[in-house]
C-alpha positions as CSV (number, residue, x, y, z in Angstrom):
1,M,15.8,9.4,7.2
2,T,18.0,8.5,10.6
3,P,17.5,7.9,13.4
4,V,17.8,11.2,14.9
5,E,15.8,12.5,11.9
6,R,13.6,10.5,12.8
7,K,12.5,11.0,16.3
8,S,12.8,15.3,16.1
9,E,10.2,14.5,13.4
10,L,8.0,12.7,15.5
11,A,8.3,14.7,18.7
12,A,7.2,18.3,16.2
13,F,4.0,16.1,15.4
14,D,3.1,15.3,18.8
15,E,4.2,19.2,20.0
16,G,2.5,20.6,17.1
17,P,-0.6,23.0,16.9
18,M,-2.8,20.7,14.2
19,P,-5.6,18.6,14.9
20,R,-4.1,15.0,15.1
21,Y,-5.7,14.2,11.6
22,E,-4.2,17.2,9.8
23,A,-0.7,16.1,10.9
24,V,-1.2,12.2,9.7
25,K,-2.3,14.1,6.5
26,Q,0.5,15.8,6.8
27,F,3.0,13.3,7.9
28,I,1.9,11.5,4.1
29,R,1.4,13.9,1.4
30,S,5.4,14.7,2.9
31,R,6.5,12.0,1.8
32,I,4.8,11.7,-1.9
33,E,5.7,15.0,-2.6
34,S,9.1,14.4,-1.5
35,G,9.0,11.1,-4.2
36,E,9.8,8.8,-0.8
37,W,6.9,7.5,-1.5
38,P,5.7,7.3,-5.4
39,A,3.4,6.1,-7.2
40,H,0.9,2.8,-6.5
41,H,3.5,2.7,-3.2
42,R,2.0,0.8,-0.5
43,I,0.1,3.2,2.1
44,P,1.0,2.2,6.1
45,S,-2.7,0.3,7.1
46,E,-4.1,2.2,9.8
47,N,-3.2,0.2,12.7
48,E,0.8,0.7,11.6
49,I,-0.3,4.2,11.7
50,V,-2.2,4.0,15.1
51,A,0.9,2.0,16.1
52,E,3.9,4.0,14.6
53,L,2.6,7.9,15.2
54,R,0.9,7.3,18.6
55,V,-2.5,8.0,17.0
56,S,-6.1,6.3,18.0
57,R,-7.6,4.9,15.2
58,M,-10.3,7.3,14.7
59,T,-7.8,9.4,14.0
60,A,-6.1,6.9,11.1
61,N,-9.4,6.3,10.4
62,R,-10.0,9.7,9.4
63,A,-6.6,10.5,7.2
64,L,-7.1,8.6,5.2
65,R,-10.0,9.1,4.0
66,E,-10.0,12.4,3.6
67,L,-6.4,11.6,1.7
68,A,-8.4,9.4,0.0
69,S,-11.3,11.9,-0.9
70,E,-9.1,14.3,-2.1
71,G,-7.2,12.7,-4.5
72,A,-4.4,11.9,-2.9
73,I,-4.6,7.9,-2.6
74,T,-6.8,5.5,-4.0
75,R,-8.2,2.9,-1.5
76,I,-9.6,-0.2,-2.4
77,Q,-11.1,-2.6,0.2
78,G,-9.8,-5.7,1.9
79,V,-5.9,-4.9,-0.3
80,G,-5.0,-1.9,1.3
81,S,-4.0,1.8,0.8
82,F,-1.7,3.2,-2.2
83,V,-0.1,6.8,-3.5
84,A,-2.5,7.9,-6.4
85,A,-1.3,8.3,-9.9
86,S,-2.2,11.4,-11.5
87,K,-6.3,11.0,-12.0
88,G,-7.4,9.1,-15.4
89,S,-9.2,11.0,-17.7
90,S,-11.7,10.8,-20.4
91,A,-13.0,13.1,-23.2
92,L,-16.4,13.4,-22.3
93,L,-17.9,14.2,-26.1
94,E,-15.7,11.3,-27.9
95,V,-16.3,7.6,-27.6
96,R,-12.8,6.7,-27.0
97,N,-11.2,2.9,-26.5
98,I,-10.4,3.1,-22.5
99,A,-7.7,0.5,-23.0
100,D,-5.7,3.3,-25.7
101,E,-6.4,6.2,-22.4
102,I,-4.7,4.1,-20.0
103,H,-1.7,3.0,-22.7
104,A,-1.7,7.1,-23.3
105,R,-0.8,7.5,-19.8
106,G,2.0,4.5,-20.0
107,H,-0.2,2.3,-17.9
108,L,-0.7,-1.3,-18.0
109,H,-4.7,-2.0,-18.7
110,R,-6.2,-5.0,-17.8
111,S,-9.4,-6.6,-18.5
112,R,-11.8,-8.9,-15.9
113,I,-14.8,-10.4,-17.4
114,N,-17.5,-11.4,-14.8
115,L,-21.1,-11.4,-17.4
116,M,-21.0,-12.8,-21.1
117,Q,-24.1,-13.9,-21.9
118,A,-27.7,-13.8,-24.6
119,E,-30.5,-13.2,-22.4
120,P,-34.3,-11.9,-23.2
121,A,-34.2,-7.5,-23.0
122,S,-35.7,-5.7,-20.9
123,S,-39.0,-3.3,-21.2
124,E,-36.0,-0.7,-20.6
125,V,-33.4,-2.5,-22.9
126,A,-35.9,-3.4,-25.8
127,D,-36.7,0.7,-25.8
128,A,-33.2,1.8,-25.9
129,L,-32.4,-1.3,-28.5
130,G,-35.6,-0.7,-30.4
131,L,-36.2,-4.5,-30.0
132,A,-39.7,-6.1,-28.5
133,T,-39.6,-6.7,-25.3
134,G,-38.4,-10.3,-24.2
135,G,-36.8,-10.6,-27.4
136,R,-33.0,-11.8,-27.2
137,V,-29.8,-9.8,-26.0
138,F,-25.9,-9.9,-25.6
139,H,-25.0,-8.3,-22.6
140,S,-21.8,-7.9,-20.7
141,I,-20.4,-6.7,-17.3
142,I,-16.7,-5.9,-17.9
143,V,-14.2,-5.0,-15.2
144,H,-11.5,-2.3,-16.6
145,L,-8.5,-2.0,-15.1
146,E,-5.3,0.6,-15.0
147,D,-2.4,-1.0,-13.4
148,D,-4.3,-3.5,-11.4
149,V,-6.6,-0.4,-10.0
150,P,-11.0,-1.2,-11.0
151,I,-11.7,2.1,-12.8
152,Q,-14.4,1.3,-14.5
153,V,-17.4,-1.1,-14.6
154,E,-19.0,-1.6,-18.1
155,D,-22.5,-2.6,-18.0
156,R,-23.4,-3.7,-22.0
157,F,-26.4,-4.5,-24.1
158,V,-26.1,-5.2,-27.4
159,N,-27.9,-5.8,-30.6
160,P,-27.4,-9.3,-31.9
161,S,-29.2,-8.1,-35.3
162,A,-25.9,-5.8,-35.6
163,S,-23.1,-7.6,-33.7
164,P,-23.9,-11.4,-34.0
165,N,-20.0,-13.0,-32.8
166,Y,-20.2,-10.4,-29.9
167,L,-20.5,-14.0,-27.6
168,K,-16.9,-15.1,-29.4
169,Q,-15.1,-12.3,-28.8
170,D,-11.8,-12.6,-26.0
171,F,-12.6,-9.1,-24.8
172,E,-9.5,-9.8,-22.3
173,S,-7.0,-9.4,-25.3
174,T,-9.2,-6.1,-27.1
175,T,-12.5,-4.1,-25.9
176,P,-16.2,-4.4,-27.0
177,N,-15.5,-0.4,-28.0
178,A,-13.2,-1.8,-30.6
179,Y,-14.2,-4.4,-32.0
180,L,-18.2,-2.5,-32.6
181,T,-16.0,-0.1,-34.1
182,L,-14.4,-2.5,-36.7
183,V,-17.6,-5.0,-37.2
184,A,-20.3,-1.3,-36.7
185,P,-19.0,1.6,-37.6
186,I,-20.5,4.4,-35.0
187,T,-22.5,7.1,-36.8
188,R,-24.2,8.5,-33.8
189,T,-23.6,8.5,-29.8
190,E,-26.4,9.3,-27.2
191,Q,-24.6,10.4,-23.7
192,I,-26.0,10.8,-20.7
193,V,-23.5,12.5,-17.3
194,E,-24.4,11.3,-13.6
195,A,-23.6,12.0,-10.5
196,V,-24.6,8.9,-8.5
197,L,-23.5,6.2,-6.2
198,P,-22.6,2.8,-6.6
199,K,-24.8,-0.3,-6.7
200,P,-23.7,-2.8,-4.0
201,W,-22.3,-4.9,-7.0
202,E,-20.4,-2.0,-8.3
203,C,-18.7,-1.7,-5.1
204,K,-17.4,-5.4,-4.7
205,L,-16.2,-5.1,-8.3
206,L,-14.5,-1.7,-8.3
207,A,-13.1,-2.3,-5.0
208,I,-15.0,0.8,-3.2
209,G,-17.0,1.8,-0.2
210,R,-21.0,2.3,-0.9
211,N,-20.9,5.9,-0.8
212,E,-17.4,6.4,-2.9
213,P,-19.1,9.2,-5.6
214,C,-18.9,8.1,-9.2
215,L,-19.2,9.2,-13.0
216,M,-21.7,7.4,-15.0
217,I,-21.9,7.9,-18.7
218,R,-25.0,6.2,-20.4
219,R,-24.5,5.8,-23.7
220,R,-26.3,4.5,-27.0
221,T,-24.0,3.8,-30.2
222,W,-25.9,3.7,-33.7
223,S,-24.4,2.8,-37.3
224,D,-26.7,3.9,-39.8
225,A,-29.8,3.2,-39.2
226,A,-28.9,0.6,-36.8
227,N,-29.4,1.2,-32.9
228,V,-25.7,-0.8,-31.7
229,T,-25.3,-0.5,-27.9
230,V,-26.3,0.8,-25.1
231,A,-24.2,0.7,-22.1
232,R,-23.3,2.3,-18.6
233,L,-20.5,3.0,-17.6
234,L,-19.1,3.6,-14.5
235,Y,-16.0,5.2,-13.2
236,P,-14.8,6.0,-9.4
237,G,-14.6,9.7,-8.7
238,T,-11.3,9.6,-7.0
239,R,-9.6,7.4,-9.8
240,Y,-11.4,9.3,-13.0
241,R,-11.9,12.4,-14.3
242,L,-13.9,13.8,-17.6
243,E,-13.1,16.5,-19.8
244,G,-14.9,18.8,-22.5
245,I,-13.4,20.8,-24.8
246,S,-15.1,23.2,-27.1
247,Q,-14.2,24.8,-29.8
């Protein structure tokens, strides 16, 4: 854009009839839709928008919040705002490997391990896995990232008798889904999908605000008669969707 074109654009911005926050949104969307700002391009910060477009911080914040809720941009706390890639999706009725989903979209998958340990089963976990309360279970918490943007927190409990070597695996090079499918092939699945607000520790792992709506899947799997695992999979609603196809 030439200096003359830039001056004309800013003049039109100042004199336009629409609310200022809508004008800011249009200003950002026009660059996204033209391809000037491609997927993952960093959006100007609130301070930069205030200085460049001569609007209030409240106006800049509202524009960015609404663009994020509409799926046009992704906001990562402490990092910044970025042009959103096409929203990832997962088949609702399938148990798919998240790494395979991400690779199929041509993107990079990476895992961040937050917890890998053996611990006594709570009454809730024991009931879900068919174990005695206080019995030994394996517990892992893993964040899955797509092109370095966190898109899922996987909070999983595993029955040690079904996968005794679970804690010895390198889940930065594979995923629990891929490993468990090999050692205890799934013969039955139970899935419950809910809309939830994230817990504070989940907000931190996903780099989202406390009011960010999320999709949550509670999943139990069996291999023959043995209950293998129970997992809670949490996705930021603005970065992911679930799809179901009936035939």
